C-alpha positions as CSV (number, residue, x, y, z in Angstrom):
1,X,41.8,-1.4,129.1
2,X,44.4,-4.1,129.9
3,X,47.0,-2.6,127.5
4,X,46.4,0.8,129.1
5,X,47.0,-0.7,132.6
6,X,50.1,-2.5,131.4
7,X,51.7,0.8,130.4
8,X,51.7,1.8,134.1
9,X,53.5,-1.3,135.3
10,X,57.2,-1.4,135.1
11,X,57.7,-5.2,135.5
12,X,54.9,-7.6,134.7
13,X,57.0,-10.7,135.2
14,X,55.2,-13.0,137.6
15,X,52.2,-10.6,137.9
16,X,48.9,-12.5,138.5
17,X,45.6,-11.3,137.1
18,X,42.5,-13.0,138.6
19,X,39.1,-12.8,137.0
20,X,35.9,-14.7,136.7
21,X,35.3,-16.8,133.6
22,X,33.7,-14.0,131.5
23,X,34.0,-14.3,127.8
24,X,36.3,-11.4,127.4
25,X,38.8,-13.0,129.9
26,X,38.9,-16.1,127.7
27,X,39.2,-14.3,124.4
28,X,42.4,-14.9,122.5
29,X,43.5,-11.3,122.4
30,X,43.3,-11.1,126.3
31,X,45.1,-14.4,126.8
32,X,47.8,-13.6,124.3
33,X,48.4,-10.1,125.8
34,X,48.9,-11.8,129.2
35,X,51.3,-14.4,127.7
36,X,53.3,-11.7,125.9
37,X,53.8,-9.9,129.2
38,X,54.6,-13.0,131.3
39,X,51.5,-12.5,133.3
40,X,49.9,-15.5,135.0
41,X,46.1,-15.8,134.4
42,X,44.1,-17.0,137.3
43,X,40.4,-17.7,136.9
44,X,37.7,-18.6,139.4
45,X,36.0,-22.0,139.0
46,X,32.9,-22.1,136.8
47,X,29.8,-21.1,138.8
48,X,31.7,-20.6,142.0
49,X,31.3,-17.0,143.2
50,X,33.1,-17.8,146.4
51,X,36.4,-17.7,144.5
52,X,35.9,-14.0,144.0
53,X,34.5,-13.3,147.5
54,X,37.1,-10.8,148.5
55,X,36.8,-8.6,145.4
56,X,33.0,-9.0,145.3
57,X,33.0,-7.7,148.9
58,X,35.2,-4.8,148.0
59,X,33.0,-3.7,145.1
60,X,29.9,-4.0,147.3
61,X,31.5,-1.7,149.9
62,X,32.6,0.7,147.2
63,X,29.1,0.9,145.7
64,X,27.5,1.3,149.1
65,X,29.8,4.0,150.3
66,X,30.4,6.2,147.3
67,X,27.9,5.3,144.5
68,X,24.4,4.5,145.7
69,X,22.5,7.7,146.4
70,X,25.2,9.9,144.9
71,X,25.0,11.9,141.7
72,X,28.2,12.6,139.7
73,X,28.3,15.3,137.1
74,X,30.7,13.4,134.9
75,X,32.6,10.2,134.4
76,X,35.7,12.1,135.5
77,X,34.1,13.0,138.8
78,X,33.1,9.4,139.4
79,X,36.6,8.2,138.4
80,X,38.2,10.7,140.9
81,X,35.8,9.5,143.6
82,X,36.8,5.8,142.9
83,X,40.5,6.7,143.0
84,X,40.1,8.6,146.3
85,X,38.1,5.7,147.8
86,X,40.7,3.1,146.8
87,X,43.5,5.2,148.3
88,X,41.5,5.6,151.5
89,X,40.5,1.9,151.6
90,X,44.2,0.8,151.3
91,X,46.1,3.5,153.1
92,X,43.9,5.1,155.8
93,X,41.0,2.8,156.7
94,X,42.0,0.6,159.7
95,X,40.8,-2.9,160.3
96,X,40.5,-4.8,163.5
97,X,41.6,-8.0,161.8
98,X,44.9,-6.2,160.8
99,X,45.7,-5.2,164.4
100,X,44.3,-1.7,163.9
101,X,46.4,-1.0,160.9
102,X,45.5,-0.1,157.3
103,X,46.2,-2.8,154.7
104,X,49.3,-0.9,153.5
105,X,50.6,-0.4,157.0
106,X,50.0,-4.1,157.8
107,X,51.8,-5.3,154.7
108,X,54.8,-3.1,155.3
109,X,55.0,-4.3,158.9
110,X,54.7,-7.9,157.8
111,X,57.4,-7.5,155.1
112,X,59.7,-5.8,157.7
113,X,59.2,-8.6,160.2
114,X,60.0,-11.2,157.5
115,X,63.1,-9.4,156.3
116,X,64.4,-9.0,159.9
117,X,63.5,-12.5,161.1
């Protein structure tokens, strides 16, 4: 899965991948693939779920909003629903904490403000 994802990224230099301390994230093949691509590995502390609170919250919302109570006819249908949800979550959904902007809009505005400071 990692190698498939890396094919879609043009420049991995300085990229950070954060995970929990699952066995597969500590396996030599995973670690060496990250090193070969100049990717920084970030791991949560052992037994500290709070390190992953943001992504755990996201997956909780995703499951609640598009998975529980739904039936998908195929993996492809589920995959499409996940892609659509991620796009909506980042580009359309507005958040009060982000001044009524979507995460993408907020980031663009923040970058613009920094560049023009």
